[in-house]
Backbone as CSV, one residue per row, in Angstrom:
resi,resn,N_x,N_y,N_z,CA_x,CA_y,CA_z,C_x,C_y,C_z
1,MET,58.915,75.930,-0.786,57.553,75.257,0.404,56.404,75.807,0.535
2,ASN,55.878,77.406,0.705,55.418,77.284,0.015,53.891,76.766,-0.875
3,GLU,54.609,76.084,-1.907,53.811,75.764,-2.956,53.099,74.434,-2.096
4,PHE,54.262,73.383,-1.257,54.016,72.119,-0.844,52.969,72.513,0.236
5,LEU,53.574,74.097,0.930,52.136,73.392,2.367,51.343,73.887,2.339
6,ALA,51.220,75.108,1.027,49.548,75.224,0.290,48.521,74.081,-0.678
7,GLY,49.728,73.005,-0.369,48.545,72.054,-1.586,47.996,70.759,-0.220
8,LEU,48.262,71.255,0.779,48.134,70.327,2.264,46.677,70.628,2.735
9,ASP,45.864,70.044,3.082,44.610,70.442,3.289,44.553,70.146,4.696
10,LYS,43.165,70.416,5.772,42.783,69.164,6.420,41.894,68.104,5.511
11,ASP,42.535,66.952,6.425,41.524,65.809,6.594,42.418,65.302,5.316
12,MET,43.429,65.593,5.297,44.844,64.887,4.158,45.127,64.394,5.005
13,VAL,45.867,62.524,4.270,45.778,61.550,4.375,47.370,62.216,4.320
14,VAL,48.312,62.638,4.961,50.183,62.148,4.348,51.189,61.449,5.294
15,GLU,51.952,61.099,4.397,53.274,60.308,5.655,54.584,60.791,5.700
16,GLY,55.569,60.534,6.840,56.577,60.609,7.017,57.094,59.822,7.631
17,GLY,58.534,60.311,7.937,59.246,59.331,9.252,60.036,60.779,10.418
18,VAL,59.462,60.224,11.614,59.644,60.729,12.662,61.558,61.839,13.063
19,SER,61.503,62.963,12.573,62.951,63.340,13.328,63.609,63.856,13.889
20,ALA,62.121,64.091,14.931,63.048,64.556,17.019,61.223,64.038,17.625
21,ILE,62.054,64.060,18.653,61.437,63.545,19.894,61.365,64.637,20.598
22,PHE,60.026,65.317,21.730,60.421,65.846,22.337,59.121,65.475,23.750
23,PRO,59.450,66.487,25.240,58.349,65.702,25.392,57.254,65.716,25.065
24,PHE,56.181,67.216,24.563,55.083,67.735,24.083,54.579,67.245,22.731
25,GLY,55.763,66.522,22.232,55.425,65.672,20.805,56.398,64.963,20.202
26,VAL,56.147,64.425,18.704,56.819,64.766,17.983,56.935,65.039,16.279
27,PHE,58.206,65.487,15.506,58.270,66.101,14.708,58.150,64.928,13.023
28,VAL,57.748,65.166,11.848,57.235,64.778,11.269,57.532,64.497,10.233
29,ALA,59.047,64.553,9.193,59.640,64.834,8.101,59.041,64.100,6.535
30,LEU,57.635,65.350,6.607,56.809,64.872,5.959,56.952,64.783,4.396
31,ASP,56.619,63.179,3.480,57.875,62.779,2.688,57.184,63.982,0.571
32,GLY,57.911,64.012,-0.160,57.491,64.284,-1.000,58.004,65.897,-1.364
33,ALA,57.641,66.661,-0.278,58.581,68.119,-0.065,59.443,67.963,-0.482
34,PRO,60.051,69.700,-1.047,60.743,70.098,-1.998,61.765,70.670,-1.157
35,GLY,62.752,69.882,0.180,63.346,70.325,1.180,62.745,70.091,2.641
36,PRO,63.970,70.166,3.869,62.619,70.168,4.539,62.003,70.764,5.412
37,VAL,60.353,69.777,5.416,58.903,70.572,5.965,58.469,69.054,6.926
38,VAL,58.362,70.033,7.946,58.581,68.520,9.637,56.992,68.952,9.919
39,ALA,55.917,68.745,10.742,55.005,68.561,11.115,55.015,67.720,12.073
40,LEU,53.747,68.984,13.267,53.997,68.249,14.432,52.659,67.281,15.336
41,VAL,52.822,66.788,15.569,52.200,65.458,16.068,51.981,65.920,17.406
42,ARG,50.895,66.544,18.195,51.660,66.374,19.559,51.155,65.495,20.773
43,ILE,51.220,65.123,21.598,51.675,64.138,22.298,49.702,63.230,22.057
44,PRO,48.677,63.634,22.357,47.318,63.223,23.136,46.862,62.764,21.520
45,GLN,47.830,63.171,19.902,47.467,62.684,19.143,48.680,61.757,18.068
46,ILE,49.931,60.969,19.230,50.398,59.710,18.849,48.822,58.558,19.252
47,SER,48.255,59.108,20.297,47.442,57.578,20.247,46.422,57.667,21.110
48,TRP,45.191,56.910,21.146,43.856,56.330,21.964,44.845,56.715,23.460
49,GLU,45.639,55.676,23.551,45.939,55.686,24.843,46.720,57.018,25.452
50,ARG,46.371,57.279,27.012,47.385,57.543,27.804,49.581,57.835,27.287
51,ILE,49.247,58.088,27.030,51.128,57.503,26.642,51.636,58.957,28.233
52,GLU,52.930,58.844,28.652,53.766,59.131,29.148,54.614,60.357,28.701
53,HIS,55.370,59.821,27.452,56.589,60.122,26.885,56.027,59.701,25.261
54,PRO,56.405,60.368,24.399,56.442,59.580,23.015,57.200,58.906,22.312
55,VAL,58.983,59.103,22.745,59.438,57.029,22.951,59.053,56.479,23.447
56,ASP,57.924,56.261,23.936,57.280,55.050,24.692,56.706,54.457,23.192
57,VAL,55.770,55.721,22.188,55.276,54.246,20.982,56.456,54.739,20.019
58,LEU,57.104,55.174,19.867,57.543,55.696,18.490,59.125,56.561,19.049
59,ALA,60.018,56.157,17.674,61.266,56.329,17.297,61.572,56.759,16.568
60,VAL,62.536,57.722,16.694,63.271,58.767,15.329,63.266,57.381,14.221
61,GLY,63.314,57.426,13.014,62.717,57.173,11.259,61.690,56.444,11.563
62,ASP,60.801,56.037,12.896,59.261,55.292,12.629,58.694,55.794,11.723
63,ARG,58.573,55.192,10.416,57.314,55.440,9.000,55.999,55.527,10.257
64,VAL,55.559,57.037,9.342,53.588,57.470,10.533,53.639,57.573,9.304
65,ARG,51.630,57.384,8.768,51.021,58.274,8.136,49.605,58.993,9.436
66,ALA,49.575,59.621,9.135,49.171,60.824,9.532,47.526,61.562,9.264
67,LEU,46.223,62.677,10.130,45.674,63.036,9.607,46.261,64.388,9.718
68,VAL,46.160,65.951,8.497,46.249,66.991,8.818,45.135,67.917,9.521
69,LEU,45.586,68.274,10.612,44.929,68.802,11.598,44.354,70.221,11.208
70,HIS,45.978,71.246,10.845,45.518,72.386,10.090,47.688,72.779,9.590
71,VAL,47.256,73.916,9.126,48.056,73.843,7.974,48.445,75.401,8.530
72,ASP,49.338,76.146,9.317,49.114,77.977,8.907,50.484,78.195,8.541
73,LEU,50.218,79.124,6.957,50.450,78.988,6.219,51.389,80.858,6.165
74,GLU,52.012,81.567,6.926,52.399,82.309,7.698,53.349,81.990,8.278
75,ARG,53.239,81.083,9.292,54.238,80.530,9.434,55.061,79.275,9.353
76,GLU,54.543,79.170,8.644,54.769,77.424,7.799,54.535,76.690,8.463
77,GLN,53.476,75.866,9.238,53.312,75.008,10.317,52.350,74.017,10.055
78,VAL,52.630,72.577,10.967,51.160,72.062,10.778,51.823,71.333,11.494
79,SER,50.080,71.107,11.832,49.571,70.817,12.590,49.139,68.432,12.269
80,LEU,49.020,67.690,12.725,49.035,66.494,12.628,48.697,65.632,12.938
81,SER,47.173,64.691,12.950,47.513,63.275,14.422,47.222,62.439,13.552
82,ILE,48.036,61.378,14.188,48.173,59.523,14.031,47.448,58.512,14.249
83,ARG,46.472,59.471,15.858,45.746,59.114,16.139,43.818,58.563,15.229
84,ALA,44.138,59.979,14.646,42.537,60.279,14.171,42.871,58.809,13.081
85,LEU,43.857,58.383,12.423,43.773,57.097,11.362,43.887,56.454,11.949
86,LEU,43.672,55.203,13.281,43.386,54.802,14.115,42.131,54.412,14.778
87,PRO,41.825,53.324,15.019,40.616,52.085,14.849,40.396,52.884,16.675
88,GLU,39.100,53.273,17.047,39.324,53.862,18.346,38.382,53.093,19.258
89,PRO,39.185,52.396,20.031,38.916,51.808,21.604,37.481,50.983,21.556
90,PRO,37.348,50.064,22.275,35.663,50.044,22.752,35.385,51.061,23.810
91,PRO,34.426,51.906,24.158,34.167,52.154,25.751,34.790,50.940,26.909
92,ARG,35.721,51.604,27.582,36.385,51.180,28.510,34.667,50.459,29.709
93,GLU,34.548,49.746,30.125,33.428,48.857,31.013,34.124,50.653,32.576
94,ARG,33.098,50.208,33.088,31.903,51.209,33.853,33.238,50.508,35.191
95,THR,33.034,51.604,36.249,33.850,50.643,37.438,32.025,50.674,38.217
96,GLU,31.950,49.912,39.358,31.601,49.704,40.226,30.819,51.504,41.183
97,SER,31.722,51.466,41.279,31.648,53.294,41.658,30.713,53.873,41.195
98,GLU,31.415,53.803,40.119,30.534,54.429,38.105,29.010,54.632,38.270
99,VAL,28.651,53.258,38.434,27.455,52.588,38.209,26.875,53.150,39.349
100,LEU,27.067,53.209,40.313,26.360,53.948,41.645,26.366,54.847,42.031
101,LEU,27.417,55.573,41.319,26.914,57.127,41.015,26.334,57.699,39.838
102,GLU,25.803,57.018,38.995,25.247,57.173,38.505,23.693,56.702,38.526
103,GLU,23.323,54.972,39.031,21.662,55.404,39.768,21.880,56.728,41.204
104,GLN,22.226,56.988,41.408,22.254,58.006,42.714,22.136,59.242,42.089
105,LEU,22.325,59.292,41.415,22.693,60.828,40.113,20.915,60.815,39.780
106,GLU,20.546,59.150,38.972,19.690,59.483,38.151,17.960,59.381,39.668
107,ALA,17.977,58.818,39.971,17.027,58.382,41.262,16.473,59.875,42.310
108,LEU,17.815,60.128,42.129,17.669,62.497,42.427,17.262,62.878,41.370
109,ARG,17.604,62.460,39.741,16.558,63.541,39.132,15.904,62.846,38.839
110,ARG,15.072,61.769,39.130,13.892,60.905,39.094,13.078,62.005,40.294
111,LYS,13.049,62.203,41.287,12.727,62.788,43.357,12.324,64.152,42.572
112,LEU,13.463,64.663,41.977,13.058,66.409,41.597,12.641,66.670,39.818
113,LEU,12.369,65.486,39.498,11.304,65.989,38.573,10.054,65.832,38.966
114,GLU,9.702,64.571,40.137,8.661,64.568,40.583,8.055,65.730,41.615
115,SER,8.892,66.513,42.407,8.546,67.794,43.023,7.888,68.434,42.487
């Protein structure tokens, strides 16, 4: 197993099947591993959108592609990101109150610079 893990590099794209789901993330059984090698995808690394629980977007057995974030050979742990391979969503529209606040901050900044 260590040989397989040693062959994984940061920013490498891997594939596998979701083997377990927990409130904090999902475990992915990596393809090509000589035996059960699972990697963790923490909940913020699943999607660009905020999700309450991984079961909202994934199920055991789902096939996923992910980017290797970190490999810890000593602990035999791998961290992945599915989100890193998804297109980044466009910036959201600013609310009226956010625009107003930005205008007020800019006016205050100008006033401070003039003094």
